[in-house]
C-alpha positions, 0 to 999 in steps of 0.5 A: 510459496509463490505468494510469499516470494512475490510478497517479499519481492514487492516489499523489498525491491521498491525500497532498494531501488528508491535508495539507489536512485536517491543516493546515486542518481539524485545525490540526496544526503543519506540522512534525508534519504533514509527519512524519505525512503522510510516514509514512502513506505508509510512507516512512521516508526522506521522514521522515528528509529532513524531519528533516534539512531542519528540523534537528529531530526534531519531525517524528518526533512524527507518525511512529508512529501513521500508520505503524502504521495505514497498515501494518495497512490495507495488509495488510487491503486486500492480503488482501481483494484476494487473496480477491476475485481468487480469487472473480473467477477462480472465478466467471468462465467462463474456466478458471484456469491449470493449475498446474505439478503438473498439467502434470508429472502429464500428462507423468509417470505418478505412479501407476506403481510 
């Protein structure tokens, strides 16, 4: 239940915060802001729905930069998560799971022949 709650919070809070900051702090046009917020979440279908509802391509002006920045940030965070998971696995007292090669080498003698 906690994981579900954290997932909902992590998915909705950045969207609302970016909308509020863009609308009130940066005074961005709501049409362009809708495209920027949709594309910062890497949601091309949401941007398309916003454009269809507005009957305009104005929301697409906010598309390129947030999409590119969020893609790079997601890649960097994914790499860091992978590195940190490896560090945590090595640093823990538990032995890492055996790979399929070590399981097969225990059954089949590769040194013979």
